Residue frames as qw, qx, qy, qz and C-alpha x, y, z in Angstrom:
[[0.366, -0.459, -0.795, -0.151, 29.08, -21.37, -7.46],
 [0.273, -0.478, -0.523, 0.651, 29.09, -19.15, -4.36],
 [0.047, 0.217, -0.105, -0.969, 28.56, -16.01, -6.44],
 [0.334, -0.225, -0.695, -0.595, 25.67, -17.67, -8.31],
 [0.405, -0.494, -0.746, 0.188, 24.11, -18.65, -4.97],
 [0.190, -0.384, -0.290, 0.856, 24.67, -15.15, -3.60],
 [0.169, 0.015, -0.382, -0.909, 22.90, -13.72, -6.64],
 [0.411, -0.373, -0.771, -0.313, 19.95, -16.09, -6.16],
 [0.358, -0.494, -0.611, 0.505, 19.75, -15.06, -2.51],
 [0.041, -0.222, 0.005, 0.974, 19.83, -11.37, -3.50],
 [0.307, -0.157, -0.581, -0.738, 16.98, -11.96, -5.96],
 [0.430, -0.428, -0.795, 0.021, 14.98, -13.93, -3.41],
 [0.258, -0.440, -0.450, 0.734, 15.30, -11.22, -0.76],
 [0.085, 0.165, -0.178, -0.966, 14.38, -8.45, -3.22],
 [0.313, -0.241, -0.740, -0.544, 11.39, -10.42, -4.53],
 [0.264, -0.464, -0.773, 0.342, 9.81, -10.46, -1.07],
 [0.045, 0.505, 0.238, 0.828, 9.43, -6.69, -1.10],
 [0.524, -0.733, -0.191, -0.390, 8.28, -6.38, 2.50],
 [0.433, -0.755, 0.420, -0.258, 9.54, -6.64, 6.07],
 [0.958, -0.121, 0.252, 0.069, 10.50, -10.29, 5.50],
 [0.722, 0.558, -0.055, 0.406, 13.05, -9.23, 2.88],
 [0.036, -0.832, 0.320, -0.453, 14.46, -6.59, 5.21],
 [0.754, -0.517, 0.358, -0.190, 14.65, -9.17, 8.03],
 [0.959, 0.129, 0.153, 0.202, 16.34, -11.76, 5.80],
 [0.484, 0.734, -0.183, 0.440, 18.85, -9.17, 4.61],
 [0.312, -0.767, 0.399, -0.394, 19.72, -8.28, 8.20],
 [0.897, -0.289, 0.322, -0.088, 19.93, -11.95, 9.24],
 [0.861, 0.433, -0.022, 0.265, 22.16, -12.73, 6.27],
 [0.219, 0.789, -0.347, 0.456, 24.62, -10.04, 7.37],
 [0.574, -0.610, 0.434, -0.332, 24.65, -11.32, 10.95],
 [0.971, -0.030, 0.237, -0.001, 25.08, -14.96, 9.90],
 [0.782, 0.516, -0.079, 0.340, 27.82, -14.35, 7.32],
 [0.083, 0.797, -0.375, 0.466, 29.73, -12.04, 9.65],
 [0.794, -0.530, 0.214, -0.205, 29.74, -14.66, 12.42],
 [0.729, -0.314, 0.544, 0.273, 32.36, -16.88, 10.77],
 [0.225, 0.670, -0.444, -0.551, 34.49, -16.33, 7.68],
 [0.182, -0.149, 0.944, 0.232, 34.34, -20.03, 6.75],
 [0.500, 0.471, 0.624, -0.372, 30.61, -19.84, 5.94],
 [0.076, -0.035, 0.667, 0.740, 29.62, -20.22, 2.30],
 [0.543, 0.320, 0.228, -0.742, 26.31, -19.08, 0.86],
 [0.090, 0.032, 0.927, 0.363, 24.45, -21.75, -1.07],
 [0.586, 0.091, -0.055, -0.804, 21.03, -22.02, -2.72],
 [0.127, -0.002, -0.991, -0.034, 19.39, -25.35, -1.79],
 [0.029, -0.500, -0.851, 0.160, 15.76, -26.40, -1.63],
 [0.060, 0.724, 0.390, 0.567, 14.79, -23.00, -3.06],
 [0.451, -0.884, -0.116, -0.040, 16.14, -21.26, 0.04],
 [0.207, 0.786, -0.487, 0.319, 19.35, -19.63, 1.32],
 [0.927, -0.334, -0.114, 0.129, 21.66, -22.07, 3.12],
 [0.026, 0.856, -0.481, 0.186, 24.91, -21.19, 4.88],
 [0.988, -0.079, -0.118, 0.064, 27.43, -23.99, 5.13],
 [0.040, 0.756, -0.629, 0.177, 30.82, -24.77, 6.62],
 [0.007, 0.223, -0.969, 0.103, 31.88, -28.42, 6.62],
 [0.074, -0.416, -0.904, -0.073, 28.23, -29.20, 5.85],
 [0.192, -0.688, -0.400, -0.574, 24.94, -27.39, 6.30],
 [0.221, -0.036, -0.546, 0.807, 24.88, -24.95, 9.22],
 [0.207, 0.470, 0.450, -0.731, 21.86, -22.66, 8.87],
 [0.138, 0.408, 0.683, 0.590, 18.98, -22.21, 6.41],
 [0.113, 0.323, 0.281, -0.897, 16.72, -19.19, 6.19],
 [0.069, 0.389, 0.805, 0.443, 13.20, -19.10, 4.83],
 [0.259, 0.035, 0.105, -0.960, 10.37, -16.62, 4.34],
 [0.021, -0.395, -0.918, -0.039, 6.85, -17.77, 5.04],
 [0.103, -0.702, -0.485, -0.512, 3.50, -16.00, 4.91],
 [0.486, -0.839, -0.215, -0.117, 3.59, -15.02, 8.58],
 [0.471, -0.825, 0.284, 0.127, 7.30, -14.76, 9.23],
 [0.479, 0.658, -0.577, 0.070, 10.91, -15.68, 8.73],
 [0.931, -0.347, 0.104, -0.033, 12.45, -18.90, 9.99],
 [0.184, 0.705, -0.681, 0.070, 16.11, -19.63, 10.71],
 [0.982, -0.128, -0.058, -0.128, 16.79, -23.37, 10.82],
 [0.119, -0.681, 0.720, -0.061, 19.90, -24.67, 12.55],
 [0.761, 0.189, -0.570, -0.245, 20.49, -28.14, 11.14],
 [0.623, -0.044, -0.701, 0.344, 22.17, -29.40, 14.35],
 [0.229, -0.608, 0.111, -0.752, 20.40, -27.02, 16.71],
 [0.835, -0.463, -0.203, -0.216, 19.37, -29.73, 19.18],
 [0.858, -0.154, -0.204, 0.446, 23.03, -30.28, 20.08],
 [0.327, 0.494, -0.113, 0.798, 23.90, -26.59, 20.48],
 [0.248, -0.417, -0.551, 0.679, 23.94, -24.58, 23.69],
 [0.003, -0.647, -0.418, -0.638, 21.26, -21.87, 23.65],
 [0.338, -0.295, -0.543, 0.710, 21.94, -19.74, 26.74],
 [0.122, 0.130, 0.012, -0.984, 19.98, -16.80, 25.30],
 [0.405, 0.395, 0.774, -0.284, 16.94, -18.99, 24.51],
 [0.226, 0.383, -0.377, -0.812, 16.77, -17.99, 20.85],
 [0.166, -0.080, -0.920, -0.346, 15.28, -21.29, 19.70],
 [0.440, 0.138, 0.428, -0.777, 11.50, -21.07, 19.75],
 [0.805, 0.309, -0.104, -0.495, 10.51, -23.62, 17.13],
 [0.782, 0.314, -0.537, -0.043, 11.12, -27.26, 16.29],
 [0.290, -0.618, 0.604, -0.411, 11.88, -27.95, 19.94],
 [0.853, -0.112, 0.452, -0.236, 10.75, -31.57, 19.61],
 [0.757, 0.579, -0.291, -0.076, 12.79, -32.28, 16.47],
 [0.944, -0.192, -0.021, 0.267, 15.59, -34.83, 16.82],
 [0.690, -0.025, 0.076, 0.720, 18.42, -32.73, 15.42],
 [0.211, 0.450, 0.198, 0.845, 17.30, -29.31, 14.19],
 [0.144, -0.644, -0.510, 0.552, 15.98, -26.22, 15.97],
 [0.260, 0.604, 0.387, 0.646, 14.46, -23.04, 14.58],
 [0.091, -0.381, -0.292, 0.872, 14.15, -19.39, 15.41],
 [0.155, 0.646, 0.667, 0.337, 10.78, -18.12, 14.19],
 [0.154, -0.257, -0.120, 0.946, 10.52, -14.38, 13.70],
 [0.177, 0.753, 0.632, 0.051, 7.36, -12.34, 13.19],
 [0.218, 0.707, 0.144, 0.657, 6.94, -8.77, 11.99],
 [0.308, -0.843, 0.094, -0.432, 8.32, -6.37, 14.59],
 [0.898, -0.386, -0.037, 0.206, 10.50, -8.97, 16.37],
 [0.011, 0.893, -0.450, 0.007, 13.96, -7.81, 17.35],
 [0.913, 0.191, -0.307, 0.187, 16.99, -9.98, 16.70],
 [0.575, -0.755, 0.280, 0.144, 19.56, -10.41, 19.46],
 [0.646, 0.698, -0.311, 0.009, 22.44, -10.11, 16.99],
 [0.021, -0.634, 0.743, -0.213, 25.34, -10.92, 19.38],
 [0.662, -0.127, 0.672, -0.305, 23.48, -14.03, 20.62],
 [0.852, 0.476, 0.109, -0.188, 22.67, -15.11, 17.05],
 [0.415, 0.733, -0.535, 0.065, 26.34, -14.75, 16.05],
 [0.332, -0.461, 0.773, -0.283, 27.32, -16.83, 19.08],
 [0.811, 0.139, 0.491, -0.287, 24.84, -19.54, 18.04],
 [0.745, 0.642, -0.159, -0.092, 26.11, -19.54, 14.44],
 [0.148, 0.696, -0.685, 0.160, 29.71, -19.83, 15.67],
 [0.562, -0.248, 0.730, -0.299, 28.72, -22.78, 17.89],
 [0.860, 0.370, 0.264, -0.230, 27.04, -24.45, 14.90],
 [0.548, 0.728, -0.411, 0.011, 30.14, -23.95, 12.73],
 [0.144, -0.567, 0.771, -0.251, 32.33, -25.37, 15.51],
 [0.768, -0.007, 0.561, -0.310, 29.98, -28.38, 15.84],
 [0.831, 0.544, -0.008, -0.115, 30.36, -29.09, 12.11],
 [0.320, 0.742, -0.571, 0.143, 34.15, -28.71, 12.30],
 [0.441, -0.460, 0.705, -0.311, 34.40, -31.04, 15.30],
 [0.896, 0.127, 0.344, -0.250, 32.73, -33.94, 13.48],
 [0.691, 0.653, -0.309, -0.031, 35.46, -34.08, 10.84]]
């Protein structure tokens, strides 16, 4: 299943054909390199990365790319990456526009915290 999902994600990224695809490709590398327990899945017509449950989803929209942390509200965000969904009960998002830079070490730290949060609930 993981390879099928990875193939769907590859197709999705290539089908974008613009900066959003490049951004999603970069984000995918950062997210998957953060923790070896993460599995790529294809849910809700979007890439989802899971470890003991959903951790992060990534989506392309007309104006940008969104990274959704399913349990973002309960994660520390010392680098202030979250800039969307701040009023949501459980999730938080990072909304990226064309030309935005990604703080890769901080994003990896956030992904690792999200994986740890999922592991702790078990």
